[in-house]
Backbone as JSON Lines, residues from 0, in Angstrom:
{"i":0,"aa":"M","n":[0.85,-1.18,0.0],"ca":[0.0,0.0,0.0],"c":[0.88,1.24,0.0]}
{"i":1,"aa":"T","n":[0.61,2.17,-0.9],"ca":[1.33,3.43,-0.97],"c":[0.51,4.5,-0.24]}
{"i":2,"aa":"P","n":[1.16,5.58,0.14],"ca":[0.41,6.64,0.83],"c":[-0.71,7.23,-0.03]}
{"i":3,"aa":"E","n":[-0.56,7.21,-1.36],"ca":[-1.58,7.77,-2.24],"c":[-2.76,6.82,-2.43]}
{"i":4,"aa":"E","n":[-2.57,5.54,-2.19],"ca":[-3.6,4.53,-2.43],"c":[-4.6,4.54,-1.27]}
{"i":5,"aa":"P","n":[-5.91,4.7,-1.58],"ca":[-6.9,4.68,-0.5],"c":[-6.9,3.35,0.22]}
{"i":6,"aa":"F","n":[-7.19,3.41,1.5],"ca":[-7.18,2.23,2.35],"c":[-8.14,1.16,1.83]}
{"i":7,"aa":"G","n":[-9.31,1.58,1.31],"ca":[-10.29,0.63,0.78],"c":[-9.77,-0.15,-0.4]}
{"i":8,"aa":"Q","n":[-8.99,0.5,-1.27],"ca":[-8.42,-0.21,-2.42],"c":[-7.39,-1.23,-1.93]}
{"i":9,"aa":"F","n":[-6.63,-0.86,-0.92],"ca":[-5.62,-1.75,-0.35],"c":[-6.27,-3.05,0.13]}
{"i":10,"aa":"L","n":[-7.48,-2.9,0.71],"ca":[-8.19,-4.08,1.21],"c":[-9.0,-4.77,0.13]}
{"i":11,"aa":"G","n":[-9.05,-4.18,-1.06],"ca":[-9.81,-4.76,-2.16],"c":[-11.3,-4.53,-2.05]}
{"i":12,"aa":"L","n":[-11.72,-3.42,-1.41],"ca":[-13.14,-3.16,-1.22],"c":[-13.76,-2.35,-2.36]}
{"i":13,"aa":"G","n":[-12.96,-1.67,-3.17],"ca":[-13.44,-0.97,-4.35],"c":[-14.49,0.09,-4.06]}
{"i":14,"aa":"K","n":[-15.59,0.06,-4.88],"ca":[-16.63,1.09,-4.82],"c":[-17.32,1.15,-3.46]}
{"i":15,"aa":"A","n":[-17.53,0.03,-2.83],"ca":[-18.19,0.02,-1.52],"c":[-17.41,0.87,-0.52]}
{"i":16,"aa":"W","n":[-16.11,0.8,-0.57],"ca":[-15.29,1.58,0.35],"c":[-15.41,3.07,0.05]}
{"i":17,"aa":"R","n":[-15.51,3.43,-1.24],"ca":[-15.65,4.85,-1.6],"c":[-16.95,5.42,-1.04]}
{"i":18,"aa":"V","n":[-18.01,4.64,-1.03],"ca":[-19.28,5.09,-0.44],"c":[-19.11,5.32,1.05]}
{"i":19,"aa":"V","n":[-18.46,4.4,1.72],"ca":[-18.2,4.56,3.16],"c":[-17.35,5.79,3.4]}
{"i":20,"aa":"E","n":[-16.29,5.99,2.59],"ca":[-15.45,7.16,2.74],"c":[-16.26,8.44,2.56]}
{"i":21,"aa":"A","n":[-17.14,8.47,1.55],"ca":[-17.97,9.65,1.29],"c":[-18.89,9.93,2.48]}
{"i":22,"aa":"R","n":[-19.49,8.88,3.04],"ca":[-20.37,9.07,4.2],"c":[-19.58,9.58,5.41]}
{"i":23,"aa":"L","n":[-18.39,9.05,5.59],"ca":[-17.55,9.53,6.69],"c":[-17.18,10.98,6.51]}
{"i":24,"aa":"E","n":[-16.83,11.36,5.27],"ca":[-16.49,12.76,5.01],"c":[-17.69,13.65,5.24]}
{"i":25,"aa":"A","n":[-18.88,13.22,4.81],"ca":[-20.1,14.01,5.01],"c":[-20.4,14.16,6.5]}
{"i":26,"aa":"S","n":[-20.27,13.08,7.26],"ca":[-20.56,13.18,8.7],"c":[-19.51,14.04,9.39]}
{"i":27,"aa":"T","n":[-18.27,13.97,8.94],"ca":[-17.23,14.82,9.5],"c":[-17.53,16.28,9.21]}
{"i":28,"aa":"F","n":[-18.02,16.56,8.0],"ca":[-18.39,17.93,7.64],"c":[-19.5,18.44,8.55]}
{"i":29,"aa":"V","n":[-20.53,17.62,8.79],"ca":[-21.63,18.03,9.66],"c":[-21.12,18.3,11.07]}
{"i":30,"aa":"L","n":[-20.25,17.44,11.57],"ca":[-19.68,17.66,12.89],"c":[-18.9,18.97,12.93]}
{"i":31,"aa":"K","n":[-18.14,19.26,11.89],"ca":[-17.36,20.49,11.87],"c":[-18.27,21.71,11.85]}
{"i":32,"aa":"V","n":[-19.37,21.65,11.09],"ca":[-20.31,22.77,11.06],"c":[-20.92,22.97,12.45]}
{"i":33,"aa":"E","n":[-21.31,21.89,13.1],"ca":[-21.88,22.0,14.44],"c":[-20.85,22.55,15.43]}
{"i":34,"aa":"E","n":[-19.6,22.12,15.3],"ca":[-18.54,22.65,16.16],"c":[-18.36,24.13,15.93]}
{"i":35,"aa":"M","n":[-18.43,24.55,14.65],"ca":[-18.29,25.97,14.34],"c":[-19.44,26.77,14.93]}
{"i":36,"aa":"L","n":[-20.67,26.23,14.86],"ca":[-21.82,26.93,15.44],"c":[-21.67,27.05,16.95]}
{"i":37,"aa":"D","n":[-21.24,25.97,17.6],"ca":[-21.01,26.03,19.04],"c":[-19.95,27.06,19.38]}
{"i":38,"aa":"L","n":[-18.87,27.08,18.59],"ca":[-17.8,28.04,18.82],"c":[-18.3,29.46,18.61]}
{"i":39,"aa":"W","n":[-19.07,29.66,17.53],"ca":[-19.6,30.98,17.24],"c":[-20.5,31.44,18.37]}
{"i":40,"aa":"Q","n":[-21.37,30.53,18.84],"ca":[-22.27,30.86,19.92],"c":[-21.5,31.25,21.18]}
{"i":41,"aa":"S","n":[-20.52,30.46,21.55],"ca":[-19.78,30.76,22.77],"c":[-19.01,32.07,22.64]}
{"i":42,"aa":"H","n":[-18.52,32.38,21.44],"ca":[-17.82,33.65,21.25],"c":[-18.78,34.83,21.34]}
{"i":43,"aa":"V","n":[-19.95,34.72,20.75],"ca":[-20.92,35.81,20.82],"c":[-21.32,36.06,22.27]}
{"i":44,"aa":"I","n":[-21.61,35.0,23.0],"ca":[-21.98,35.15,24.41],"c":[-20.81,35.76,25.19]}
{"i":45,"aa":"Q","n":[-19.6,35.31,24.89],"ca":[-18.42,35.85,25.56],"c":[-18.26,37.34,25.28]}
{"i":46,"aa":"Y","n":[-18.5,37.75,24.04],"ca":[-18.44,39.19,23.72],"c":[-19.48,39.96,24.51]}
{"i":47,"aa":"G","n":[-20.67,39.38,24.68],"ca":[-21.7,40.03,25.48],"c":[-21.29,40.17,26.93]}
{"i":48,"aa":"V","n":[-20.7,39.13,27.49],"ca":[-20.24,39.16,28.88],"c":[-19.12,40.19,29.05]}
{"i":49,"aa":"E","n":[-18.18,40.22,28.1],"ca":[-17.1,41.2,28.17],"c":[-17.63,42.63,28.03]}
{"i":50,"aa":"A","n":[-18.62,42.83,27.17],"ca":[-19.23,44.15,27.01],"c":[-19.88,44.57,28.33]}
{"i":51,"aa":"C","n":[-20.57,43.65,28.98],"ca":[-21.2,43.95,30.27],"c":[-20.15,44.38,31.29]}
{"i":52,"aa":"D","n":[-19.01,43.71,31.32],"ca":[-17.94,44.07,32.26],"c":[-17.35,45.44,31.93]}
{"i":53,"aa":"Q","n":[-17.18,45.74,30.66],"ca":[-16.68,47.07,30.26],"c":[-17.65,48.16,30.69]}
{"i":54,"aa":"I","n":[-18.93,47.89,30.52],"ca":[-19.96,48.86,30.92],"c":[-19.93,49.06,32.43]}
{"i":55,"aa":"R","n":[-19.77,47.97,33.17],"ca":[-19.68,48.07,34.64],"c":[-18.52,48.96,35.06]}
{"i":56,"aa":"K","n":[-17.37,48.75,34.43],"ca":[-16.18,49.55,34.77],"c":[-16.41,51.02,34.45]}
{"i":57,"aa":"T","n":[-16.93,51.29,33.27],"ca":[-17.16,52.67,32.84],"c":[-18.2,53.36,33.71]}
{"i":58,"aa":"E","n":[-19.28,52.65,34.0],"ca":[-20.34,53.23,34.83],"c":[-19.85,53.51,36.24]}
{"i":59,"aa":"S","n":[-19.05,52.63,36.8],"ca":[-18.56,52.84,38.17],"c":[-17.56,54.0,38.24]}
{"i":60,"aa":"R","n":[-16.82,54.22,37.15],"ca":[-15.88,55.37,37.11],"c":[-16.61,56.69,36.93]}
{"i":61,"aa":"A","n":[-17.72,56.66,36.2],"ca":[-18.41,57.9,35.83],"c":[-19.3,58.44,36.94]}
{"i":62,"aa":"D","n":[-19.75,57.62,37.85],"ca":[-20.73,58.05,38.85],"c":[-20.35,57.48,40.21]}
{"i":63,"aa":"A","n":[-20.1,58.38,41.17],"ca":[-19.68,57.93,42.5],"c":[-20.75,57.08,43.18]}
{"i":64,"aa":"G","n":[-22.02,57.42,42.98],"ca":[-23.11,56.63,43.57],"c":[-23.14,55.22,43.0]}
{"i":65,"aa":"K","n":[-22.93,55.13,41.72],"ca":[-22.92,53.81,41.07],"c":[-21.67,53.03,41.45]}
{"i":66,"aa":"R","n":[-20.57,53.75,41.72],"ca":[-19.33,53.08,42.11],"c":[-19.56,52.24,43.36]}
{"i":67,"aa":"D","n":[-20.23,52.83,44.35],"ca":[-20.52,52.09,45.58],"c":[-21.43,50.9,45.3]}
{"i":68,"aa":"Q","n":[-22.4,51.12,44.44],"ca":[-23.35,50.06,44.11],"c":[-22.7,48.91,43.35]}
{"i":69,"aa":"L","n":[-21.81,49.25,42.41],"ca":[-21.19,48.24,41.53],"c":[-19.94,47.61,42.12]}
{"i":70,"aa":"E","n":[-19.5,48.16,43.25],"ca":[-18.29,47.63,43.87],"c":[-18.47,46.15,44.21]}
{"i":71,"aa":"R","n":[-17.48,45.37,43.86],"ca":[-17.44,43.93,44.14],"c":[-18.6,43.15,43.49]}
{"i":72,"aa":"T","n":[-18.97,43.55,42.27],"ca":[-20.04,42.82,41.57],"c":[-19.52,42.13,40.31]}
{"i":73,"aa":"R","n":[-18.24,42.22,40.04],"ca":[-17.72,41.68,38.78],"c":[-18.13,40.23,38.54]}
{"i":74,"aa":"W","n":[-17.99,39.4,39.55],"ca":[-18.27,37.97,39.37],"c":[-19.77,37.7,39.28]}
{"i":75,"aa":"M","n":[-20.56,38.6,39.82],"ca":[-22.0,38.45,39.76],"c":[-22.48,38.43,38.31]}
{"i":76,"aa":"W","n":[-21.91,39.28,37.47],"ca":[-22.34,39.41,36.08],"c":[-21.87,38.23,35.22]}
{"i":77,"aa":"L","n":[-20.98,37.44,35.75],"ca":[-20.51,36.27,35.0],"c":[-21.39,35.05,35.23]}
{"i":78,"aa":"K","n":[-22.3,35.13,36.19],"ca":[-23.15,33.99,36.54],"c":[-24.56,34.18,35.96]}
{"i":79,"aa":"N","n":[-25.24,33.07,35.76],"ca":[-26.66,33.14,35.47],"c":[-27.39,33.43,36.77]}
{"i":80,"aa":"R","n":[-28.52,34.08,36.66],"ca":[-29.24,34.54,37.85],"c":[-29.56,33.42,38.84]}
{"i":81,"aa":"E","n":[-29.86,32.22,38.35],"ca":[-30.21,31.13,39.27],"c":[-29.03,30.68,40.12]}
{"i":82,"aa":"N","n":[-27.82,31.12,39.77],"ca":[-26.63,30.75,40.54],"c":[-26.18,31.87,41.49]}
{"i":83,"aa":"W","n":[-26.95,32.94,41.57],"ca":[-26.58,34.04,42.45],"c":[-26.81,33.66,43.91]}
{"i":84,"aa":"T","n":[-26.0,34.27,44.76],"ca":[-26.21,34.13,46.2],"c":[-27.33,35.08,46.61]}
{"i":85,"aa":"E","n":[-27.79,34.95,47.83],"ca":[-28.84,35.84,48.33],"c":[-28.36,37.3,48.33]}
{"i":86,"aa":"K","n":[-27.11,37.5,48.7],"ca":[-26.53,38.84,48.72],"c":[-26.52,39.46,47.31]}
{"i":87,"aa":"E","n":[-26.16,38.66,46.32],"ca":[-26.13,39.14,44.94],"c":[-27.55,39.47,44.45]}
{"i":88,"aa":"T","n":[-28.52,38.67,44.85],"ca":[-29.91,38.93,44.46],"c":[-30.39,40.25,45.06]}
{"i":89,"aa":"L","n":[-30.05,40.51,46.32],"ca":[-30.44,41.77,46.96],"c":[-29.75,42.96,46.29]}
{"i":90,"aa":"K","n":[-28.5,42.77,45.93],"ca":[-27.77,43.83,45.23],"c":[-28.45,44.14,43.9]}
{"i":91,"aa":"W","n":[-28.85,43.08,43.18],"ca":[-29.53,43.24,41.89],"c":[-30.83,44.04,42.06]}
{"i":92,"aa":"E","n":[-31.6,43.71,43.08],"ca":[-32.88,44.4,43.31],"c":[-32.67,45.88,43.59]}
{"i":93,"aa":"S","n":[-31.62,46.21,44.32],"ca":[-31.34,47.63,44.59],"c":[-30.88,48.35,43.32]}
{"i":94,"aa":"M","n":[-30.12,47.66,42.47],"ca":[-29.67,48.27,41.22],"c":[-30.81,48.46,40.25]}
{"i":95,"aa":"A","n":[-31.78,47.55,40.25],"ca":[-32.92,47.66,39.35],"c":[-33.72,48.93,39.65]}
{"i":96,"aa":"L","n":[-33.79,49.3,40.93],"ca":[-34.49,50.52,41.31],"c":[-33.74,51.77,40.84]}
{"i":97,"aa":"E","n":[-32.44,51.68,40.77],"ca":[-31.6,52.83,40.38],"c":[-31.38,52.94,38.87]}
{"i":98,"aa":"R","n":[-31.94,51.99,38.09],"ca":[-31.79,51.98,36.63],"c":[-30.31,51.96,36.23]}
{"i":99,"aa":"C","n":[-29.64,50.98,36.72],"ca":[-28.22,50.78,36.46],"c":[-28.02,50.26,35.02]}
{"i":100,"aa":"V","n":[-27.17,50.92,34.24],"ca":[-26.92,50.52,32.85],"c":[-26.24,49.15,32.8]}
{"i":101,"aa":"T","n":[-25.42,48.86,33.79],"ca":[-24.78,47.54,33.85],"c":[-25.85,46.45,33.96]}
{"i":102,"aa":"G","n":[-26.89,46.7,34.73],"ca":[-27.98,45.76,34.85],"c":[-28.69,45.55,33.52]}
{"i":103,"aa":"M","n":[-28.88,46.64,32.76],"ca":[-29.49,46.5,31.43],"c":[-28.59,45.67,30.51]}
{"i":104,"aa":"A","n":[-27.29,45.91,30.58],"ca":[-26.35,45.15,29.75],"c":[-26.39,43.67,30.13]}
{"i":105,"aa":"Y","n":[-26.52,43.39,31.42],"ca":[-26.62,42.01,31.88],"c":[-27.88,41.36,31.31]}
{"i":106,"aa":"E","n":[-29.0,42.08,31.38],"ca":[-30.26,41.55,30.82],"c":[-30.1,41.27,29.32]}
{"i":107,"aa":"M","n":[-29.42,42.14,28.61],"ca":[-29.2,41.95,27.18],"c":[-28.4,40.68,26.92]}
{"i":108,"aa":"T","n":[-27.42,40.42,27.76],"ca":[-26.61,39.2,27.62],"c":[-27.47,37.96,27.86]}
{"i":109,"aa":"L","n":[-28.33,38.02,28.86],"ca":[-29.21,36.87,29.14],"c":[-30.19,36.63,28.0]}
{"i":110,"aa":"V","n":[-30.73,37.7,27.43],"ca":[-31.65,37.55,26.3],"c":[-30.91,36.95,25.11]}
{"i":111,"aa":"L","n":[-29.69,37.41,24.86],"ca":[-28.9,36.86,23.77],"c":[-28.66,35.37,23.97]}
{"i":112,"aa":"Q","n":[-28.36,34.98,25.2],"ca":[-28.2,33.56,25.53],"c":[-29.48,32.79,25.25]}
{"i":113,"aa":"G","n":[-30.6,33.37,25.6],"ca":[-31.88,32.72,25.41],"c":[-32.23,32.49,23.95]}
{"i":114,"aa":"I","n":[-31.77,33.36,23.07],"ca":[-32.05,33.21,21.65],"c":[-31.47,31.9,21.14]}
{"i":115,"aa":"Y","n":[-30.32,31.52,21.65],"ca":[-29.68,30.27,21.21],"c":[-30.44,29.03,21.66]}
{"i":116,"aa":"E","n":[-31.34,29.16,22.61],"ca":[-32.11,28.02,23.09],"c":[-33.34,27.75,22.24]}
{"i":117,"aa":"R","n":[-33.62,28.63,21.3],"ca":[-34.79,28.46,20.42],"c":[-34.58,27.29,19.48]}
{"i":118,"aa":"K","n":[-35.62,26.54,19.25],"ca":[-35.56,25.41,18.32],"c":[-35.95,25.82,16.91]}
{"i":119,"aa":"D","n":[-36.78,26.85,16.79],"ca":[-37.24,27.33,15.49],"c":[-36.24,28.34,14.94]}
{"i":120,"aa":"V","n":[-35.6,28.0,13.84],"ca":[-34.55,28.83,13.26],"c":[-35.1,30.19,12.83]}
{"i":121,"aa":"E","n":[-36.25,30.21,12.2],"ca":[-36.83,31.49,11.74],"c":[-37.14,32.4,12.92]}
{"i":122,"aa":"E","n":[-37.68,31.82,13.98],"ca":[-37.98,32.61,15.17],"c":[-36.69,33.18,15.75]}
{"i":123,"aa":"A","n":[-35.64,32.36,15.82],"ca":[-34.36,32.81,16.36],"c":[-33.78,33.93,15.51]}
{"i":124,"aa":"R","n":[-33.86,33.81,14.19],"ca":[-33.36,34.88,13.31],"c":[-34.08,36.19,13.58]}
{"i":125,"aa":"K","n":[-35.4,36.1,13.72],"ca":[-36.19,37.3,14.01],"c":[-35.76,37.89,15.37]}
{"i":126,"aa":"L","n":[-35.55,37.01,16.35],"ca":[-35.14,37.48,17.68],"c":[-33.75,38.12,17.66]}
{"i":127,"aa":"F","n":[-32.83,37.6,16.83],"ca":[-31.52,38.25,16.69],"c":[-31.71,39.68,16.19]}
{"i":128,"aa":"G","n":[-32.55,39.85,15.17],"ca":[-32.82,41.18,14.64],"c":[-33.45,42.09,15.67]}
{"i":129,"aa":"N","n":[-34.43,41.56,16.42],"ca":[-35.08,42.33,17.48],"c":[-34.08,42.71,18.57]}
{"i":130,"aa":"W","n":[-33.2,41.77,18.9],"ca":[-32.2,42.03,19.94],"c":[-31.28,43.18,19.51]}
{"i":131,"aa":"C","n":[-30.82,43.12,18.27],"ca":[-29.94,44.19,17.76],"c":[-30.65,45.53,17.79]}
{"i":132,"aa":"A","n":[-31.91,45.57,17.36],"ca":[-32.68,46.82,17.36],"c":[-32.88,47.34,18.79]}
{"i":133,"aa":"W","n":[-33.15,46.42,19.72],"ca":[-33.34,46.8,21.13],"c":[-32.07,47.43,21.69]}
{"i":134,"aa":"V","n":[-30.93,46.78,21.44],"ca":[-29.66,47.3,21.95],"c":[-29.4,48.69,21.38]}
{"i":135,"aa":"H","n":[-29.61,48.88,20.09],"ca":[-29.36,50.19,19.48],"c":[-30.32,51.25,20.01]}
{"i":136,"aa":"A","n":[-31.58,50.87,20.27],"ca":[-32.54,51.83,20.82],"c":[-32.14,52.27,22.23]}
{"i":137,"aa":"I","n":[-31.75,51.32,23.06],"ca":[-31.32,51.66,24.43],"c":[-30.02,52.45,24.39]}
{"i":138,"aa":"R","n":[-29.15,52.11,23.45],"ca":[-27.88,52.84,23.28],"c":[-28.15,54.32,22.99]}
{"i":139,"aa":"Q","n":[-29.18,54.6,22.19],"ca":[-29.54,55.99,21.9],"c":[-29.98,56.72,23.16]}
{"i":140,"aa":"Q","n":[-30.63,56.01,24.07],"ca":[-31.12,56.62,25.31],"c":[-30.02,56.81,26.35]}
{"i":141,"aa":"T","n":[-29.07,55.88,26.4],"ca":[-28.06,55.92,27.45],"c":[-26.77,56.6,27.03]}
{"i":142,"aa":"G","n":[-26.6,56.86,25.75],"ca":[-25.38,57.49,25.28],"c":[-24.25,56.48,25.16]}
{"i":143,"aa":"E","n":[-23.06,56.98,25.32],"ca":[-21.84,56.17,25.1],"c":[-21.69,55.01,26.07]}
{"i":144,"aa":"L","n":[-22.38,55.07,27.18],"ca":[-22.19,54.06,28.21],"c":[-22.48,52.64,27.71]}
{"i":145,"aa":"L","n":[-23.43,52.49,26.81],"ca":[-23.81,51.18,26.32],"c":[-23.09,50.81,25.02]}
{"i":146,"aa":"E","n":[-22.12,51.59,24.62],"ca":[-21.41,51.36,23.35],"c":[-20.79,49.96,23.23]}
{"i":147,"aa":"P","n":[-20.18,49.39,24.26],"ca":[-19.63,48.03,24.1],"c":[-20.69,47.0,23.67]}
{"i":148,"aa":"M","n":[-21.9,47.12,24.21],"ca":[-22.96,46.18,23.82],"c":[-23.45,46.5,22.41]}
{"i":149,"aa":"A","n":[-23.46,47.77,22.04],"ca":[-23.85,48.16,20.68],"c":[-22.86,47.58,19.66]}
{"i":150,"aa":"R","n":[-21.58,47.49,20.04],"ca":[-20.59,46.86,19.14],"c":[-20.92,45.39,18.92]}
{"i":151,"aa":"V","n":[-21.36,44.7,19.97],"ca":[-21.76,43.29,19.82],"c":[-22.95,43.21,18.88]}
{"i":152,"aa":"A","n":[-23.91,44.12,19.03],"ca":[-25.09,44.11,18.15],"c":[-24.69,44.39,16.71]}
{"i":153,"aa":"R","n":[-23.75,45.31,16.5],"ca":[-23.29,45.58,15.13],"c":[-22.57,44.37,14.55]}
{"i":154,"aa":"M","n":[-21.82,43.66,15.39],"ca":[-21.13,42.45,14.92],"c":[-22.16,41.41,14.47]}
{"i":155,"aa":"I","n":[-23.19,41.19,15.27],"ca":[-24.22,40.22,14.92],"c":[-24.98,40.69,13.68]}
{"i":156,"aa":"G","n":[-25.36,41.94,13.66],"ca":[-26.1,42.48,12.52],"c":[-25.3,42.52,11.24]}
{"i":157,"aa":"G","n":[-23.98,42.65,11.35],"ca":[-23.13,42.74,10.18],"c":[-22.85,41.41,9.51]}
{"i":158,"aa":"I","n":[-23.18,40.32,10.18],"ca":[-22.91,39.01,9.62],"c":[-23.92,38.67,8.54]}
{"i":159,"aa":"G","n":[-25.12,39.17,8.66],"ca":[-26.16,38.86,7.67],"c":[-27.1,37.82,8.21]}
{"i":160,"aa":"R","n":[-28.37,38.09,8.13],"ca":[-29.38,37.23,8.73],"c":[-29.35,35.8,8.22]}
{"i":161,"aa":"E","n":[-29.02,35.6,6.97],"ca":[-29.04,34.25,6.42],"c":[-28.03,33.34,7.11]}
{"i":162,"aa":"S","n":[-26.93,33.92,7.59],"ca":[-25.88,33.08,8.15],"c":[-25.9,33.03,9.68]}
{"i":163,"aa":"W","n":[-26.91,33.64,10.32],"ca":[-26.95,33.6,11.78],"c":[-27.18,32.18,12.26]}
{"i":164,"aa":"P","n":[-26.24,31.61,13.01],"ca":[-26.45,30.28,13.56],"c":[-27.46,30.35,14.7]}
{"i":165,"aa":"T","n":[-28.28,29.34,14.8],"ca":[-29.32,29.4,15.83],"c":[-29.61,28.03,16.41]}
{"i":166,"aa":"G","n":[-30.14,28.08,17.59],"ca":[-30.73,26.93,18.24],"c":[-29.85,25.71,18.43]}
{"i":167,"aa":"P","n":[-30.33,24.8,19.22],"ca":[-29.6,23.55,19.44],"c":[-29.63,22.7,18.19]}
{"i":168,"aa":"K","n":[-28.62,21.9,18.04],"ca":[-28.52,21.01,16.87],"c":[-29.39,19.8,17.09]}
{"i":169,"aa":"G","n":[-29.83,19.22,15.98],"ca":[-30.54,17.96,16.07],"c":[-31.94,18.11,15.82]}
């Protein structure tokens, strides 16, 4: 057997082996596409989380009252709400009353995460568009403070709706 000779020919399997090879290549391609979608999803969510952290830093520097409120909350924004401690939940409730922009950015990240849980691709595509529009509308109201999240929305919107990966595989 030479390196150029397919393994199936070496075994004398002929055309049957080529069909098996084609099916293996097709299944490998599907796995790679799914891996790419998972990677894309995790990167988009990561960009949202990083944007939320940038907003937290900027907001705490810009306003002394918010600085006290946002102090020691960095890890809180990295968790899903069901994993918060009682202290973190109380902190969230006080921030919600104060209309904290970091809290809005956190909500945006959670909504973005939720879009990926949709099973209907068309619904998810529509929700991506709605999410981008929502972020840009809030960005207009809050000014530069929400710009990191607006960059994430522009990234998603710039990819083109046809290629937006959505929902769980299968």
